[in-house]
N, C-alpha and C positions, 0 to 999 in steps of 0.2 A: 803684204802678203795677201792673196787671193784664195778662196776655197770654194769648189763646186760641191754643193750638197747633192748626194746621190738620190735616186728616185726611191729606193726602199727607205731611206732616213726621212724623206718627205712624206711618204705614206705613214710612217710611224708618228711623225709629228702631227699630222691631220688627225690622226687617232687619239693622241694626247688631248687635243682640243675637243674631240668628240666625247671623251670621257670626262674631262675635267670642267667643261663650260657650265655645268649645273652647279658645280661647287666653287667656282671662282669668277668673279666679275670680269677680271683680266688675267689671262695665263701668261705667266712670265717664264722665260726659258733662257738657258745660256749654253751655247756650245763651249766645251771645256777642252783643253789640250788633250790630244791622244784620241783613241778610238771609242772609248765608253763614254756614253753621254747619260745624263740623269735629269729627271723631272720630279719635283715635289709640289703637291697641291697646298694652297695656303691653309687648309684645314688639316694638313699633314696626315691625311688618311688615305692618299693616293700616292704611290711612288712609283716611277717607271724607269727602267734602264734599257738601253740597246746600244749596239755598236754601229759605228760608221764603216762604210766601205774601206775608207782610208783614213789615217790618222789626220787630225788638224793641228796646226802648229800654233794656234792662237785661241785665246778666249773671245767669243763673240756674243755679247748680252742682247736679248731681245725682249722689250718690255711689254709687247703685245703680240704673242704668238699668232693669233687668228689673223690679225691685220698683215702680218709679215706674210704668211702664207698666201693671203689674198692677192698680194702684189705679183706672184708667180716669177719673182726675181730671186734665183737660188744661188747666185755667186755672192759670197760675203767677203768683205775687204777689211783687213785688221787696221787700215788707215782711214777707215770710214766707219767708226763706231757710232751706233746711234743712241747709245746711253751708257752710262757708268754701272758696271756690275754691281757696285756696292749700293746702288739704289734699288736692287730687285730683291724679291723674296727667293732666295736659292737654297738648296739643300746644303747642309753643312757635313762635315766629316762624321760627327756624331748622329746625324740623320741617316747617312749611308750605313753606318755601323748598326743602327737600330733596325733598320729594314733588312739588311742583308745578312746580318750576323746572328739572327734568332735561333734558339735552339730548336733542331727539328724534332717534331713528334711523329709524323707519318706523312706518306705521299701516295697519290693515286693518279691514274689518267683522267684527264678532263677534256672530253672530246668536243668536236665542232657541234655535235648533236646535243651535248650538255648546254652549250651557248644558245642554241635554238630554243631549247626547253625554257630558258631564263627569259626569252622574248616572246614566249608562246601564249595564246589566248587562255591556256591552262593556268598560267602562273602570274599573269600580269595584273591580276586582282590582289596579290599579295605583296606586302611591303618588304617582308624578310625572308631570307633563306637560312635554314639552319644546316650546317654540316655537323651531322651528330653521328657517332658510333655507338652501336648497341651489339653486344654479343659478336665483337670482332667484324661487324658489317658497317658500312658507311651508308647513311641515308640522307637524301635531300629532304628537308621538311620545310615546306613553304606555309607561312602563316602571317598574321598581322600584329603580333605581339612579341615583346622580348621579356616576358616575366621570368624572373630569375627562380621563382619557387615552383616552376614547372606546372602551373595549371593548363590543363588541355582545353581544346575547344574543338567543336564540330567542323568549323570552316578551316579546313587545312587540306594540303596535298602532300602525300609521303611518296618518295620514289626511292626504291631500293637500288643501291650501286654496288661498289666493290668491296672486297675483303680489306681490313686493316687490322693493325696489330695493337693499337692503343685506344683508350677511352677519352673522348673529347666532345666538345660541342662549341662550335663557333656560330654566332649569330651575326649576319652580314646584310646590310641593305641590298635588296635584289637589283635595284637601279644603279647601285655603285659599280657592280660587276658586270652588268649585262651588255656593256658597249665595247668589250675587247674586240680586237681584230679576230675574225673568224678562222681559228686555227685549232688544231688538236694540241692541248697542252699538258704538261705535268702540273699537278697541284700539290703544293707543299704546305703542310700544316705546321707552323711555327709558333713559339710562344710570342704572343701580341700581333701576330701577322700571318696572313695567308699569301702565298706567292703562286703565280701561274707563269710558267716557263715554256716559251717556244723557241728553240735554238738560242740566239744571243737576246732575245726580247723577253723582259720580265716585267710583269705587273705585280705589285705588292699592294695589299689593302689592309687597313686596320679594320678589325671586326668591332661591331658595336658593344658586343661582349664576349667573353669565352671562358670556358671551364675545362678543367683537365682531371683525369683519374678520378679521384673520390669526389671531386666537386661536381661531377656530372651526376644527376639523379634522374630518375625515371619520371616521365610525364605522368600526371594523375588527372583523371576526370572527376568531376563533382560526385559521380555515382561510386567511385572507388572508396573502400574503406581504409583510409590512411591510418596506420597504426602509430606513426611518428607523432608524439604529443606536442613537440615543439613546431612541427611543421603544421599541424591542425590549428595551434595558437596563432601562427603566422598567417595561414589562411584566414582565419576569423578576423584579425586586425585589418586585412586588406579587403575583407568584404567578399572574399571568394566562396566562403560557405557559411 
């Protein structure tokens, strides 16, 4: 059997390479029977799903997606497989359940302008973005540390965004998420995962760290008078004060 890969799917595959090539020496992918397709990075911190224009009736594993796309030959044949799928790193049913089935905490709009912000001269000096809610308002907080004990620093950029209902903080590598296709997304905050959705295209990322409800504490500067003696003790041990 033969199958012609549609132009939209090719575009998504090209962007999977664009997103994942810094985290994987070789990007392995497998077309699977049906419309819905999946990609999982070897570090298991990037998961992508999308739909084909029409269903495919066979599995077609690709050991090196970048090389495959470079051939510009997008008719695949079930009689001419180039590798055994068992030899590839592919998402399992448990992986799919982990990324797609997480408990939803909140969601907001994430626009094309937000993607531009991630790639702007204002933010490219920062390693991390915090999606943090304070007083039911979401902020993007750009900085270069992931300290759990909330030490503040002068070198940061804070951008006020939308209203949210829950208290949370997700710390994500800026470069992990700044290469998505330029669209207007819905951003879902889930346990263990953040998800960007545009129609049938979904990007899932594992945060570097995350906190919810009472686990989210305020940022403190060195000038603040912190009354929590346990927090002060922790600061001293870490050399922050």
